C-alpha positions as CSV (number, residue, x, y, z in Angstrom):
1,M,-0.9,10.8,44.3
2,K,0.1,7.2,45.6
3,V,0.5,4.3,42.6
4,F,1.0,1.2,42.6
5,V,3.2,-0.2,40.1
6,T,4.1,-4.0,39.0
7,G,7.1,-5.1,37.0
8,A,9.2,-2.0,38.4
9,T,12.6,-3.9,38.1
10,G,12.1,-4.5,34.2
11,F,12.9,-2.4,31.4
12,I,9.6,-0.6,30.9
13,G,8.4,-0.6,34.5
14,S,12.0,0.9,35.4
15,N,11.7,3.6,33.3
16,L,8.4,4.2,34.4
17,V,9.3,4.6,37.9
18,R,11.9,7.0,37.2
19,V,8.9,9.6,35.4
20,L,6.6,8.8,37.8
21,L,8.9,10.0,40.5
22,A,10.3,13.1,38.3
23,R,7.0,14.1,38.6
24,G,6.2,14.0,41.7
25,Y,4.1,10.7,42.6
26,T,4.7,8.4,45.6
27,V,5.2,4.7,44.0
28,R,4.8,1.5,45.6
29,A,6.4,-1.4,43.6
30,L,5.7,-5.4,43.8
31,V,9.1,-7.0,43.3
32,R,9.6,-10.4,43.2
33,D,11.8,-12.1,45.9
34,G,14.8,-13.3,44.6
35,S,14.7,-10.6,41.4
36,N,17.5,-8.8,40.1
37,R,17.1,-5.2,41.8
38,K,20.2,-2.8,40.0
39,N,17.3,-1.4,37.9
40,I,15.9,0.1,41.0
41,E,18.9,0.9,43.2
42,G,18.9,4.2,44.6
43,L,15.2,4.7,44.0
44,D,12.4,5.9,46.6
45,L,10.3,3.1,46.6
46,D,7.8,1.4,48.9
47,I,8.5,-2.0,48.0
48,V,6.1,-5.0,48.5
49,S,7.5,-8.4,47.8
50,G,5.8,-10.4,46.3
51,D,5.0,-12.8,42.8
52,L,1.5,-12.7,40.6
53,N,1.5,-16.2,41.2
54,D,1.7,-16.2,44.9
55,E,-1.7,-17.1,46.2
56,R,-0.6,-15.9,49.5
57,L,-0.1,-12.5,48.5
58,N,-3.2,-10.2,49.3
59,F,-3.3,-7.9,46.8
60,R,-5.8,-5.8,48.3
61,E,-3.8,-5.0,50.9
62,A,-0.5,-4.6,49.1
63,M,-2.3,-1.9,46.9
64,R,-4.1,-0.2,49.9
65,G,-4.1,3.2,49.8
66,C,-2.9,3.4,46.3
67,E,-5.3,5.9,43.7
68,A,-3.7,4.1,40.5
69,V,-2.5,1.0,39.2
70,F,0.4,0.2,36.2
71,H,0.8,-3.1,35.5
72,T,3.6,-4.1,33.3
73,A,4.6,-7.3,34.7
74,A,4.9,-9.9,32.3
75,I,6.9,-13.0,31.1
76,Y,8.4,-11.4,27.9
77,S,10.2,-14.2,25.9
78,F,9.6,-15.9,22.3
79,W,10.9,-18.9,24.5
80,T,10.2,-20.8,27.4
81,P,10.4,-24.2,28.8
82,D,7.4,-24.1,30.6
83,S,4.4,-22.5,28.8
84,R,1.9,-22.9,32.0
85,Q,4.2,-20.2,33.6
86,V,3.9,-17.9,31.0
87,F,-0.1,-18.1,31.1
88,E,-0.5,-18.3,35.0
89,T,1.5,-15.2,35.4
90,N,0.6,-13.0,32.2
91,V,-3.4,-14.2,32.2
92,R,-4.2,-15.4,35.5
93,G,-1.9,-13.0,37.6
94,T,-3.4,-10.4,35.7
95,E,-7.0,-11.2,36.5
96,R,-6.1,-11.6,40.0
97,L,-4.4,-8.0,39.9
98,L,-7.6,-6.7,38.0
99,V,-9.7,-8.1,41.0
100,A,-8.3,-6.5,43.7
101,A,-7.9,-3.2,42.2
102,F,-11.8,-3.3,41.3
103,E,-12.2,-4.5,45.1
104,N,-10.4,-1.3,46.1
105,G,-11.5,1.3,44.1
106,I,-8.7,2.1,42.1
107,G,-9.5,5.2,40.4
108,K,-7.5,4.2,37.1
109,V,-5.7,1.4,36.4
110,V,-3.1,1.5,33.1
111,Y,-2.5,-1.9,31.5
112,T,0.8,-2.6,29.3
113,S,-0.4,-4.7,26.4
114,T,1.4,-5.0,23.2
115,E,2.0,-4.1,19.9
116,S,1.3,-7.7,18.6
117,T,-2.7,-7.3,20.0
118,V,-2.9,-4.9,17.2
119,G,-4.7,-5.5,14.0
120,M,-2.8,-4.2,10.6
121,G,-5.1,-2.8,7.8
122,E,-5.2,-3.6,4.2
123,D,-2.7,-0.9,4.1
124,G,-0.1,-2.9,6.1
125,I,-0.5,-0.3,9.2
126,G,-1.6,-1.3,12.6
127,R,-4.1,0.8,14.5
128,E,-6.0,0.4,17.6
129,E,-9.2,-0.4,16.0
130,I,-8.4,-2.8,14.1
131,V,-9.0,-6.1,16.2
132,I,-6.2,-8.9,15.5
133,D,-6.9,-12.8,14.0
134,R,-5.6,-14.5,17.7
135,A,-5.3,-17.4,15.2
136,K,-2.2,-15.1,13.7
137,L,-0.2,-14.9,16.8
138,H,3.1,-16.7,16.9
139,G,3.9,-18.1,20.1
140,Q,2.6,-18.4,24.0
141,Y,4.0,-14.7,25.0
142,K,1.7,-12.9,22.0
143,R,-1.8,-15.3,22.9
144,T,-1.4,-15.1,26.5
145,K,-0.9,-10.7,26.2
146,H,-4.0,-10.9,24.0
147,L,-6.0,-12.8,26.2
148,A,-5.2,-10.8,29.2
149,E,-5.5,-7.4,27.2
150,T,-9.2,-9.0,26.1
151,N,-9.8,-9.8,29.9
152,V,-8.9,-6.2,30.6
153,L,-11.3,-4.2,28.3
154,K,-14.1,-7.2,29.6
155,M,-13.4,-5.8,33.1
156,W,-14.3,-2.4,32.0
157,R,-17.3,-3.6,29.8
158,D,-18.9,-5.8,32.6
159,K,-17.4,-4.4,36.0
160,G,-16.9,-0.8,34.9
161,L,-13.2,-1.2,36.2
162,P,-11.5,1.8,34.9
163,V,-9.0,0.8,32.7
164,V,-6.6,2.4,29.6
165,V,-4.9,-0.1,27.7
166,V,-1.1,0.7,26.4
167,N,0.3,-1.3,22.9
168,P,4.5,-0.3,23.3
169,T,5.9,-1.1,19.6
170,M,9.7,-2.0,20.2
171,P,11.1,0.1,23.0
172,I,14.7,1.4,23.0
173,G,16.9,2.5,25.6
174,A,18.6,2.3,28.7
175,H,18.0,-0.6,31.7
176,D,16.9,-3.4,29.4
177,I,18.4,-5.6,32.1
178,K,17.4,-8.9,30.6
179,P,17.6,-7.9,28.0
180,T,14.6,-8.1,25.8
181,P,14.6,-9.9,22.5
182,T,15.0,-6.5,20.8
183,G,17.6,-5.5,23.0
184,Q,19.0,-8.8,22.5
185,V,19.7,-7.8,18.8
186,I,21.5,-5.0,20.0
187,V,23.5,-6.6,22.1
188,D,24.6,-9.4,19.5
189,F,24.9,-6.7,17.1
190,L,27.7,-5.3,19.3
191,N,29.3,-8.8,19.8
192,H,29.2,-9.3,16.0
193,R,27.1,-12.2,16.2
194,M,24.7,-11.0,13.3
195,P,26.2,-12.4,10.3
196,A,22.9,-11.8,8.2
197,Y,19.5,-10.3,8.9
198,V,15.6,-10.9,7.6
199,N,13.8,-8.8,5.2
200,T,11.2,-7.6,8.2
201,G,9.9,-4.2,9.6
202,M,9.0,-2.7,12.5
203,N,8.1,-0.1,15.0
204,V,10.8,1.5,17.2
205,V,10.3,4.2,20.0
206,D,12.7,5.5,22.8
207,V,11.5,3.6,26.0
208,E,11.6,7.1,28.1
209,D,9.0,7.9,25.6
210,V,7.3,4.2,26.6
211,A,7.7,5.4,30.1
212,M,6.3,9.2,29.8
213,G,3.3,7.4,27.5
214,H,2.1,5.2,30.4
215,V,1.9,8.2,32.7
216,L,0.2,10.4,30.1
217,A,-2.2,7.2,29.6
218,L,-3.2,7.8,33.2
219,E,-3.5,11.7,33.2
220,K,-5.0,11.9,29.7
221,G,-6.0,8.5,28.4
222,R,-10.2,7.8,28.0
223,I,-11.0,5.0,30.1
224,G,-11.5,1.7,27.7
225,E,-9.5,2.9,24.9
226,R,-6.1,1.2,23.8
227,Y,-3.1,3.3,22.7
228,I,-0.1,2.7,20.6
229,L,2.9,4.0,22.4
230,G,5.3,3.9,19.4
231,N,7.6,6.6,17.3
232,K,9.3,5.2,13.8
233,N,8.6,2.4,11.2
234,V,11.9,0.9,9.9
235,S,13.1,-2.3,8.3
236,F,15.1,-4.2,10.4
237,R,17.9,-3.5,7.5
238,E,17.2,0.1,8.7
239,M,17.5,-0.4,12.0
240,L,21.1,-1.9,11.3
241,N,21.8,1.1,9.4
242,I,21.1,2.8,12.5
243,L,23.5,0.9,14.6
244,E,26.2,1.2,12.4
245,D,25.9,4.9,12.1
246,V,25.9,4.9,16.5
247,T,28.7,2.4,17.1
248,G,31.0,2.4,13.9
249,I,30.5,-1.7,13.5
250,K,29.5,-2.4,9.8
251,A,26.1,-4.0,9.7
252,P,25.7,-7.2,7.8
253,R,24.9,-6.9,4.1
254,F,23.7,-10.7,3.2
255,N,19.1,-11.2,4.0
256,M,18.9,-14.3,5.0
257,P,15.5,-15.9,3.1
258,L,13.4,-16.6,6.0
259,W,13.2,-20.2,5.5
260,V,16.7,-20.6,6.0
261,A,16.2,-18.8,9.3
262,L,13.1,-20.5,10.1
263,G,15.7,-23.8,10.0
264,A,18.1,-22.6,12.0
265,A,15.7,-21.3,14.4
266,C,13.7,-25.3,14.9
267,T,17.8,-26.8,15.3
268,D,18.4,-24.2,17.8
269,E,15.1,-25.1,19.5
270,F,15.3,-28.6,19.5
271,V,19.7,-28.6,20.6
272,S,19.4,-25.9,22.9
273,G,16.1,-25.9,24.4
274,R,15.5,-29.9,24.6
275,V,18.7,-31.5,24.8
276,L,20.8,-28.5,26.6
277,R,17.8,-27.4,28.5
278,K,19.1,-23.7,27.9
279,S,17.0,-20.8,26.0
280,P,18.2,-20.6,22.4
281,R,19.5,-18.1,21.0
282,I,17.0,-18.0,17.7
283,Q,13.3,-18.9,18.5
284,V,10.7,-20.1,16.4
285,A,8.2,-17.7,17.2
286,A,10.4,-15.0,16.9
287,V,11.4,-15.8,13.2
288,R,7.6,-16.8,12.5
289,A,6.8,-12.8,13.9
290,A,9.4,-11.5,11.4
291,A,7.7,-12.9,8.4
292,K,5.4,-9.8,8.3
293,R,6.5,-6.0,8.7
294,R,4.8,-4.7,11.8
295,Y,4.1,-0.9,10.9
296,H,1.6,1.4,13.1
297,D,0.6,4.7,13.1
298,C,0.9,6.3,16.3
299,A,-1.0,9.0,15.9
300,K,-3.9,8.8,18.5
301,A,-1.1,8.3,21.3
302,V,0.5,11.6,19.9
303,R,-2.7,13.4,19.3
304,E,-4.5,12.7,22.9
305,L,-2.2,12.0,25.1
306,G,0.9,14.4,23.8
307,L,2.9,11.0,23.5
308,P,6.8,12.4,22.9
309,Q,8.5,11.5,19.8
310,S,12.4,11.3,20.5
311,P,14.3,10.8,17.9
312,V,14.9,7.0,17.6
313,E,18.9,7.3,16.7
314,G,19.2,8.6,20.5
315,A,17.6,5.9,21.4
316,F,19.9,3.7,19.7
317,A,22.7,5.6,21.2
318,K,21.6,5.2,24.9
319,A,21.0,1.7,24.6
320,V,24.5,0.9,22.9
321,Q,26.3,2.8,25.7
322,W,24.0,1.5,28.6
323,F,25.0,-2.3,27.2
324,R,28.9,-1.3,27.0
325,D,28.6,0.4,30.3
326,N,26.7,-3.2,32.1
327,G,29.0,-5.4,31.0
328,Y,26.9,-6.9,27.8
329,V,29.4,-6.1,25.4
330,H,32.8,-8.8,25.0
331,G,36.0,-7.1,23.6
332,K,36.2,-4.4,21.3
């Protein structure tokens, strides 16, 4: 089967195309001109140059001959100097892609959303059937992904487009080239730039399991359903302890109050973002998101898709090795 993949050079996308190729799929990948292609070097891909925001790109022609679409591309950042670009890529770009998939009669679309669009139960655990209050979403990234996911499911209800939504939690592993906000935590830890931590928690998962979950969503996922692709609920302190065990680097012991972290983020966004015109290391939306633990129940994906549950300690070890091998770590 030939499949069309967006975001193939990214963290999840590059791991996805590797799984697809290993399982015998033929992959056509949409790749932006000028993007870093290191993650897909040497892979047997049919590459189409283009951008989700390029009105000149004929999506119908680009995906012609493909039977399925994986849409993993998005601007994933808790801070950006141009919020309009986030909306145009994450929402408008997704709409254009879906319309083309519908017009081409694509057999199935797997849309990569985020755990942030999943609501939390009274027990503090996120599950697919719980609808989140959009007013509780912090930052342009989360708000645009929520809107895009809503539009994706609307295309299924109104037009009959066969879509499956996957909601990855916090993927960990190799090929985190940007890196993602989660990957940046690991890089900062390795570079001894983490003097304290915030009392929060998240669900972590091996990115290779996330990639396999995408393929399983194509092969087994029920149309119109959401699947949380995750594994283990850990506190931030527990995550740092795992990193300490993997690296031998001592984890910080000081628990920073949320109001201190928020003040630091506001200062950093003003100085770095507005004055120096560069991305701040501490983002306000990220700190606000850390105010509550984001734990999830991943049983549905395990039960219906057969989502692998590889030990997350191994995922952290692979991430650490990849960051070290690729020049993200300075000094010893």
